[in-house]
C-alpha positions in Angstrom: 108.7 8.1 77.8 106.2 10.6 79.1 106.5 9.1 82.6 110.3 9.5 82.4 109.9 13.1 81.2 107.7 13.8 84.2 110.4 12.3 86.5 113.0 14.5 84.8 111.0 17.7 85.4 110.1 16.7 89.0 113.8 16.2 89.7 114.7 19.6 88.4 112.2 21.2 90.7 113.4 19.0 93.6 116.9 20.4 93.0 115.5 23.9 93.4 113.9 23.3 96.7 110.4 22.4 95.6 108.5 19.5 97.2 105.4 17.6 95.8 102.1 19.2 96.9 100.0 17.1 99.3 96.9 18.0 97.3 96.8 19.5 93.9 94.7 22.4 95.2 97.8 23.5 97.3 100.3 23.5 94.4 102.3 26.6 93.6 103.4 25.0 90.4 101.4 22.7 88.1 102.8 21.1 85.0 100.6 19.2 82.6 102.8 16.7 80.8 100.9 15.7 77.7 100.5 13.1 75.0 99.3 13.8 71.4 99.3 10.2 70.0 95.5 10.1 70.2 92.8 12.8 70.0 91.2 11.8 73.3 94.4 12.5 75.2 94.6 15.9 73.6 91.0 16.7 74.5 91.8 15.9 78.2 94.5 18.6 78.2 92.0 21.5 77.5 89.5 20.0 80.0 92.2 20.0 82.7 93.2 23.5 81.8 89.7 24.7 82.3 89.8 23.5 85.9 93.2 25.1 86.5 92.1 28.4 85.0 89.4 28.7 87.6 91.9 27.8 90.3 94.4 30.4 89.2 91.8 33.1 89.5 91.7 32.3 93.2 95.5 32.1 93.4 97.1 34.4 90.8 100.6 33.5 91.9 100.3 29.9 90.7 102.6 28.9 87.8 100.9 26.7 85.2 102.9 25.0 82.4 101.9 22.7 79.6 104.7 20.4 78.5 105.2 17.4 76.2 103.7 16.4 72.9 100.5 18.5 72.9 102.7 21.5 73.8 104.9 20.8 70.8 102.0 20.5 68.4 99.6 23.2 69.7 102.3 25.8 70.6 100.9 29.3 70.4 97.3 28.0 70.4 97.6 26.9 74.0 98.6 30.4 75.0 95.8 31.9 73.0 93.1 29.5 74.3 94.3 29.5 77.9 95.7 33.0 78.6 96.4 31.9 82.2 99.0 29.4 81.1 102.5 30.7 82.0 104.6 28.6 79.7 104.5 26.0 77.0 107.5 23.6 76.9 108.1 21.3 74.0 109.5 17.8 74.2 113.0 18.9 73.2 113.2 21.5 76.1 112.4 19.2 79.0 115.8 19.9 80.6 114.8 23.6 80.9 111.7 23.0 83.0 113.2 23.9 86.4 114.9 27.1 85.2 111.9 28.3 83.3 109.6 27.9 86.4 112.1 30.0 88.4 112.3 32.5 85.6 108.5 32.9 85.5 108.2 33.3 89.3 110.9 35.9 89.2 109.9 37.9 86.1 106.2 37.0 85.7 106.4 36.7 81.9 105.0 34.0 79.6 107.4 31.6 77.9 107.1 29.5 74.7 110.0 27.0 74.3 109.4 24.5 71.6 112.6 24.2 69.6 113.7 20.6 68.8 117.4 20.1 69.2 119.4 18.3 66.5 122.4 17.2 68.6 122.8 14.1 70.7 120.8 14.4 73.9 122.5 15.1 77.2 120.6 14.6 80.4 121.2 15.6 84.0 120.3 12.1 85.0 121.4 12.5 88.5 118.6 14.9 89.0 115.8 12.6 87.8 113.2 12.0 90.5 112.8 8.2 90.0 109.3 6.8 90.8 110.5 3.4 91.8 113.3 2.4 94.1 114.1 -0.8 92.1 113.0 -0.1 88.5 114.1 2.7 86.1 113.9 3.8 82.5 116.7 5.2 80.5 116.2 7.0 77.2 118.8 6.0 74.6 117.3 7.7 71.5 114.9 10.5 71.0 112.7 11.2 68.0 111.8 9.1 65.0 112.6 9.1 61.3 110.0 6.6 60.1 107.2 9.0 59.3 104.4 6.3 59.3 101.4 7.9 57.7 99.3 7.7 60.9 101.9 8.8 63.4 102.5 12.3 64.8 105.6 11.4 66.8 108.2 12.7 64.2 106.4 16.1 64.5 106.2 16.1 68.3 109.6 14.6 69.2 111.6 15.5 66.1 114.2 13.5 64.1 116.3 10.7 65.6 119.0 11.7 68.1 121.0 8.9 69.8 122.7 9.4 73.2 126.3 8.5 73.5 126.7 5.0 74.9 129.3 6.2 77.5 126.6 8.5 79.0 124.0 5.7 78.9 126.4 3.3 80.7 127.2 6.0 83.3 123.5 6.4 84.0 122.8 2.7 84.3 125.8 2.2 86.6 124.5 5.0 88.8 121.0 3.5 88.9 122.3 0.0 89.9 124.6 1.5 92.5 121.5 3.3 93.9 119.6 0.0 94.3 117.8 -0.3 90.9 117.9 -3.9 89.7 115.8 -3.5 86.5 116.4 -1.1 83.7 114.4 -0.4 80.6 116.1 1.3 77.6 113.6 3.6 75.8 113.2 5.0 72.4 110.2 5.7 70.1 112.1 3.5 67.6 114.7 2.1 70.0 116.3 -0.3 67.5 117.2 2.7 65.3 119.8 3.5 68.0 123.3 4.3 66.7 126.1 5.4 69.0 127.3 8.8 67.8 130.9 8.0 68.5 131.3 4.3 67.5 128.3 3.8 65.2 127.2 0.5 66.7 123.5 -0.2 67.2 121.1 -1.5 69.8 122.4 -5.1 69.9 125.8 -4.0 71.0 124.4 -1.5 73.4 122.3 -4.2 75.0 125.4 -6.3 75.5 127.4 -3.5 77.0 124.7 -2.5 79.4 124.0 -6.1 80.3 127.6 -6.3 81.7 127.0 -3.6 84.3 127.6 -5.4 87.7 124.5 -5.9 89.7 122.0 -5.4 86.9 119.3 -8.1 87.2 117.0 -7.4 84.3 117.3 -5.4 81.1 114.4 -4.5 78.9 113.9 -2.2 75.9 111.0 -0.5 74.1 109.8 0.0 71.3 111.3 -1.8 68.2 110.4 -1.3 64.6 110.1 -4.6 62.6 112.0 -3.2 59.6 115.0 -2.3 61.7 115.6 -5.7 63.3 119.1 -6.9 62.6 121.3 -9.9 63.4 123.1 -8.0 66.2 119.8 -7.5 68.0 118.7 -11.1 67.7 122.1 -12.3 68.8 122.0 -10.0 71.9 118.7 -11.3 73.0 119.9 -14.9 72.5 122.7 -14.1 74.9 120.1 -14.3 77.7 120.3 -13.0 81.3 120.0 -10.2 82.2 118.5 -9.3 78.8 114.8 -10.2 79.3 113.1 -12.7 76.9 110.4 -10.2 75.9 110.0 -8.1 72.7 107.4 -5.5 71.8 107.2 -5.5 68.0 104.3 -3.4 66.7 102.6 -4.9 63.6 99.8 -2.3 63.2 98.0 -4.5 60.6 98.1 -7.9 59.0 97.2 -6.6 55.5 100.0 -5.9 53.1 97.8 -3.3 51.4 97.3 -1.4 54.7 100.9 -1.8 55.7 102.0 -0.2 52.5 99.6 2.7 53.0 100.8 3.0 56.6 104.4 3.3 55.2 105.6 0.6 57.5 108.4 -0.7 55.2 107.6 -4.4 55.7 105.0 -6.9 54.7 103.1 -9.6 56.4 105.6 -12.3 55.3 108.5 -10.3 56.5 107.0 -9.6 59.8 106.2 -13.2 60.5 109.8 -14.1 59.4 111.1 -11.7 62.0 108.9 -13.2 64.7 110.2 -16.7 63.7 113.8 -15.5 64.0 113.4 -14.3 67.5 111.5 -17.5 68.6 114.2 -19.7 67.1 116.9 -17.7 68.9 115.2 -17.2 72.2 113.1 -20.2 73.3 110.2 -19.1 75.4 110.3 -15.4 74.3 107.1 -13.5 74.8 106.1 -11.1 72.0 103.6 -8.3 72.2 102.3 -6.0 69.5 100.3 -2.9 68.6 97.4 -2.8 66.1 95.4 0.1 64.6 91.9 -0.9 63.6 89.8 1.2 61.2 92.7 2.7 59.3 91.4 4.8 56.4 90.5 2.5 53.5 90.7 -0.7 55.6 88.3 -3.2 54.1 86.7 -6.2 55.7 89.2 -8.4 54.0 92.1 -6.3 55.3 90.8 -6.6 58.8 90.4 -10.4 58.5 94.1 -10.4 57.6 94.9 -8.7 60.9 92.9 -11.3 62.8 94.7 -14.0 60.8 98.1 -12.5 61.7 97.1 -12.5 65.4 96.1 -16.1 65.2 99.4 -17.1 63.5 101.8 -15.0 65.7 100.0 -15.7 69.0 101.1 -12.7 70.9 101.4 -12.7 74.7 99.8 -9.3 74.8 98.3 -6.8 72.3 97.5 -3.1 72.4 94.8 -2.4 69.9 93.2 1.0 69.2 90.8 2.6 66.8 92.4 4.8 64.2 92.6 8.4 65.4 93.5 11.1 62.8 96.3 13.4 63.9 96.8 16.8 62.4 99.9 17.0 60.2 100.1 13.3 59.4 99.7 12.0 55.8 96.6 9.9 56.6 94.8 12.9 58.0 95.1 14.6 54.6 93.5 11.8 52.6 89.9 13.1 53.1 86.8 11.8 54.5 86.0 9.4 51.6 88.4 6.8 53.1 87.2 7.1 56.7 85.8 4.0 58.3 82.5 4.6 60.1 82.8 4.7 63.8 80.5 1.8 64.5 82.3 -0.4 62.0 85.7 0.5 63.5 84.3 -0.2 67.0 83.0 -3.6 66.0 86.3 -4.5 64.5 88.2 -3.4 67.6 85.8 -5.5 69.7 86.5 -8.6 67.6 90.3 -8.1 67.7 90.3 -7.7 71.5 88.0 -10.7 71.9 90.3 -12.8 69.8 93.4 -11.7 71.7 91.7 -12.5 75.0 91.0 -16.0 73.8 94.7 -16.4 72.6 96.1 -15.1 75.9 93.8 -17.3 77.9 95.1 -20.4 76.0 98.7 -19.3 76.3 98.4 -18.5 80.0 96.6 -21.7 80.9 99.5 -23.6 79.2 101.9 -22.0 81.7 100.2 -23.7 84.7 102.8 -25.9 86.5 105.8 -23.9 85.2 108.2 -22.0 87.5 109.1 -18.4 86.9 111.2 -15.8 88.7 109.1 -12.8 89.5 110.2 -9.3 90.4 107.6 -8.2 93.0 106.4 -4.6 92.2 103.4 -3.8 94.4 100.1 -5.1 95.6 96.9 -5.6 93.5 93.4 -4.5 94.4 92.9 -7.6 96.5 96.1 -7.0 98.5 98.1 -9.8 96.8 101.6 -9.2 95.9 101.9 -8.4 92.2 104.9 -8.6 90.0 106.3 -9.6 86.5 108.2 -12.4 85.1 111.3 -11.8 82.9 109.0 -12.3 79.9 106.8 -9.4 81.2 103.8 -11.5 82.3 101.8 -10.1 85.3 101.7 -12.5 88.2 99.6 -12.3 91.4 101.1 -14.2 94.3 98.6 -15.9 96.7 101.0 -16.8 99.5 103.6 -14.0 99.2 103.1 -12.2 102.6 106.0 -12.7 104.9 108.0 -14.3 102.2 108.5 -11.5 99.6 108.3 -7.7 99.4 108.3 -5.2 96.6 111.7 -5.0 95.0 112.5 -8.7 95.7 112.9 -11.5 93.3 111.1 -14.7 94.1 110.5 -18.1 92.4 106.9 -19.0 92.0 104.8 -21.8 90.5 102.0 -20.9 88.2 98.7 -22.4 89.5 96.1 -20.6 87.3 96.2 -18.8 83.9 93.8 -15.9 83.4 93.4 -13.9 80.2 95.5 -11.0 81.4 97.6 -12.4 84.3 98.8 -15.5 86.1 98.0 -16.7 89.6 101.0 -18.2 91.4 102.2 -19.6 94.7 105.7 -19.6 96.2 106.7 -23.2 96.5 106.8 -24.5 100.1 110.2 -26.1 100.9 109.9 -29.9 101.4 111.2 -31.1 104.7 113.0 -34.5 104.4 111.6 -37.3 106.5 114.1 -38.8 109.0 115.5 -42.2 108.2 114.4 -45.2 110.3 111.2 -46.4 111.9 108.6 -43.7 112.8 109.1 -44.3 116.5 
């Protein structure tokens, strides 16, 4: 979502005659698009601002803006701590970035714009500066109403606001007509989507988008386990172009921790949801998120998380140490429930080691299978790199001269590594002529 917000702001500046600076030292306008999900990301913002402040002393005409989630949370504090910052733009005001830059250059005054809208979002999607010529993301819902006790997103992106499906379909059609073959529907809690006009949910939206002529792959992120319904399962079972991949954050395997996280499901319910998808979509790949060291997490709670990982056998996992975020419920519980840093680090190491083992086993079992890969770019060794429909990373050993970024190619998996697959494009077999060899 942050990447897409950056593309939206870049597009607005493009429309006003700006071009990307060759080097950041030459920039007349610098926007820091920020994330507040973890404390480390927030700290980087002020570090970057220190560098920009020194640069602006040399070039007083430079316009510096802070946008995104840190801007939404810190608000006036950014303007106080960094008096050289010209504007602070919250997540609900991204569509105003271009006009605010022009306003500042014209009037040389500071701007604070952090109001969160309550209406259905409307985007000038034709102005978005897309980063890829064949892949694009489309926001379908903003904000979140879940208020998990660890999460700052409801405070940084506001309450849920769904886009009208007619506008979403219009954007997807324009993307496909412009050459994009893969689209990802985005939302902090994407399966909370509800069309403002017709009241249908994500399952029906997926089916409608999947019917856009020329669309090759359709993905979506991120789903909440408690909001999975029959319509979503049925839509995924419908198959192509809806990709057989689901990101379903579990956060913990302990019922006690899940309750304190306010996740609205328990371990049994989560595994039942996983089973529903695997029964409906054979070969589906599931990934998940986990928070390790949540306040009050015991050794037994953590063992339950490891147990869930072993049982669910995810294709990929994103695991992090708990990071207290100001304004969230868990940040107000006090230090007595904090998990010591060394304990949390040890638990995180064990979780990541277990997942690496699981992924290695899963990926080795894929050797010999054939997948269709969308080639995206090249890896550090110069090999073509892409993804399967089930979102597995594939490095192609013999792709040169056969495939190029943006193309789809059939490959045979020849090696399974912990985080990726090694594949080769099958060589066509030439039939031998009938009759004697002479």
